[in-house]
C-alpha positions as CSV (number, residue, x, y, z in Angstrom):
1,X,-47.5,58.0,79.5
2,X,-45.5,55.4,80.4
3,X,-44.9,55.9,76.3
4,X,-44.2,59.6,76.8
5,X,-41.4,58.9,79.8
6,X,-39.5,56.1,78.2
7,X,-38.7,58.1,75.1
8,X,-37.8,61.3,77.6
9,X,-35.5,58.5,79.5
10,X,-34.2,56.8,76.3
11,X,-32.0,59.4,75.2
12,X,-30.0,60.3,78.1
13,X,-29.7,56.5,79.1
14,X,-28.2,56.1,75.3
15,X,-25.4,59.4,76.1
16,X,-24.8,57.5,79.4
17,X,-24.0,54.2,77.9
18,X,-21.9,56.1,75.0
19,X,-19.9,58.0,77.5
20,X,-19.5,55.2,79.4
21,X,-17.7,53.3,76.4
22,X,-15.7,56.1,75.4
23,X,-14.5,56.3,79.4
24,X,-13.8,52.6,79.3
25,X,-11.5,52.5,75.8
26,X,-9.8,55.2,77.4
27,X,-8.6,54.3,80.5
28,X,-11.1,56.5,82.3
29,X,-12.6,53.0,84.1
30,X,-9.3,51.9,85.8
31,X,-10.2,52.3,89.6
32,X,-13.1,49.9,88.7
33,X,-11.3,48.0,86.6
34,X,-8.7,46.7,89.2
35,X,-4.9,47.2,89.0
36,X,-2.9,48.7,86.8
37,X,-2.3,46.7,83.7
38,X,1.1,47.9,83.9
39,X,1.7,46.6,87.1
40,X,0.8,43.0,86.3
41,X,2.4,40.9,84.1
42,X,1.0,37.8,82.4
43,X,3.1,35.3,80.6
44,X,2.1,32.7,78.6
45,X,4.1,29.8,76.5
46,X,7.2,31.4,76.5
47,X,5.8,34.9,75.4
48,X,5.2,37.8,77.4
49,X,2.2,39.5,76.7
50,X,2.0,42.1,79.7
51,X,1.3,45.6,78.0
52,X,4.2,47.2,75.9
53,X,4.8,50.5,76.2
54,X,4.8,51.1,79.9
55,X,8.4,51.1,80.6
56,X,8.7,54.9,80.6
57,X,7.4,54.6,84.2
58,X,9.1,51.6,85.6
59,X,12.2,52.3,87.2
60,X,15.7,51.5,85.7
61,X,17.6,48.6,87.6
62,X,20.7,51.3,87.6
63,X,18.2,54.1,89.3
64,X,16.5,51.6,92.1
65,X,19.0,48.9,92.1
66,X,16.3,46.4,92.5
67,X,13.9,44.3,90.3
68,X,11.2,42.3,92.0
69,X,8.6,39.3,90.6
70,X,5.7,38.6,92.4
71,X,5.2,34.7,91.7
72,X,1.5,33.7,91.1
73,X,0.1,29.6,90.6
74,X,0.1,28.6,86.6
75,X,-2.1,25.7,88.5
76,X,-4.5,25.5,90.6
77,X,-2.4,25.5,93.7
78,X,-2.7,28.0,96.8
79,X,1.0,28.8,96.4
80,X,2.9,32.3,96.0
81,X,6.3,33.5,96.2
82,X,8.7,36.6,95.1
83,X,12.0,36.8,93.6
84,X,14.1,40.1,93.8
85,X,17.3,41.5,93.2
86,X,19.1,44.0,95.1
87,X,22.0,45.5,92.6
88,X,24.5,47.9,93.6
89,X,26.2,49.7,90.8
90,X,29.5,49.0,90.0
91,X,29.7,45.9,92.8
92,X,29.9,42.8,93.4
93,X,27.5,43.1,96.4
94,X,24.5,42.0,94.5
95,X,21.9,39.8,96.7
96,X,19.2,37.4,94.8
97,X,16.5,36.3,97.0
98,X,13.6,33.8,96.4
99,X,10.8,32.7,98.5
100,X,7.8,30.5,97.6
101,X,5.3,29.4,100.2
102,X,3.2,25.8,99.1
103,X,-0.2,25.3,101.2
104,X,-0.5,22.3,102.8
105,X,-3.5,21.4,101.2
106,X,-2.4,21.1,98.2
107,X,0.8,18.6,98.9
108,X,-0.7,15.8,97.6
109,X,-1.3,17.5,93.8
110,X,2.4,18.6,94.0
111,X,4.2,15.5,94.8
112,X,5.2,16.7,98.3
113,X,5.2,14.0,100.9
114,X,5.5,15.2,104.4
115,X,6.2,11.9,106.3
116,X,9.9,12.1,105.5
117,X,10.7,15.7,105.9
118,X,10.9,18.2,103.2
119,X,14.6,18.3,102.3
120,X,13.9,15.6,99.5
121,X,11.3,18.0,97.4
122,X,13.0,19.7,94.6
123,X,11.6,23.3,94.3
124,X,13.7,24.9,91.6
125,X,13.5,28.5,90.1
126,X,14.7,29.2,86.5
127,X,15.1,32.5,85.0
128,X,14.6,33.0,81.5
129,X,15.0,35.9,78.9
130,X,13.4,35.6,75.4
131,X,13.2,32.0,76.0
132,X,16.5,31.1,77.0
133,X,17.1,30.1,80.3
134,X,19.8,32.4,82.2
135,X,19.7,30.9,85.6
136,X,18.6,27.7,87.9
137,X,18.8,27.4,91.8
138,X,17.1,25.1,93.6
139,X,15.6,26.5,96.6
140,X,16.2,24.9,100.2
141,X,12.9,24.0,102.9
142,X,13.2,26.8,105.6
143,X,10.0,26.8,107.4
144,X,7.0,24.6,108.3
145,X,4.3,26.8,109.7
146,X,1.0,25.2,110.8
147,X,-1.1,26.0,106.9
148,X,2.4,25.9,104.8
149,X,5.8,25.4,104.0
150,X,8.4,27.6,102.6
151,X,11.7,27.1,100.4
152,X,13.9,30.0,100.1
153,X,17.7,30.8,98.4
154,X,20.0,33.4,99.0
155,X,22.5,34.5,96.7
156,X,25.4,36.9,97.1
157,X,27.8,38.2,95.3
158,X,28.9,37.0,92.4
159,X,26.8,34.3,91.9
160,X,23.5,36.4,91.9
161,X,22.0,36.6,88.0
162,X,22.8,39.4,86.0
163,X,18.5,40.3,85.1
164,X,16.8,42.5,83.5
165,X,13.3,43.8,83.3
166,X,10.9,41.6,81.3
167,X,13.1,38.3,82.5
168,X,10.7,35.8,83.5
169,X,10.7,33.4,86.5
170,X,9.4,30.1,86.4
171,X,9.0,27.6,89.6
172,X,8.6,24.1,89.7
173,X,7.6,21.5,92.4
174,X,9.0,17.9,92.1
175,X,8.8,18.8,88.2
176,X,5.2,20.1,88.3
177,X,5.2,23.7,87.2
178,X,4.0,26.0,89.7
179,X,4.7,29.5,89.6
180,X,5.6,32.5,87.4
181,X,6.3,36.1,87.2
182,X,8.0,38.9,85.3
183,X,10.7,40.8,86.6
184,X,10.1,44.9,86.7
């Protein structure tokens, strides 16, 4: 009896497994796999390895007036940030903003000394295009909260960088490479 039952179930189980593999290979399991791979960019060693060919649905800077990069840790620290360029076509009213949050629990790892204030910490963003630096700016300490601190910069007008989709942002904290993101 058990052998008959197993032989009857073997074919449907194999078919389900086969259909599952086909669905996954064709992107049918996106809802189970997490975020859309086109919305998450991963960059390694200066080479952008985000999914290529997905730019058809991505907004154009000229149309939307905004490029943004989520800044995610490249080392094991509790830090994050975002960088954004708001550009108005044909005007000099561009605005580039960056905000970085660093958890107080990671001060030692990043060489941050809370005893003397945070004005001496060197938090810097660099923007790279094709591996070449096109913009650099030191972020200023802005807020001391119970669990983290914030550094930011706000560049307006002609000083704002001319960014393109695919440009890479890298943040260092006291010389330690900490965050990275790709502008989309």
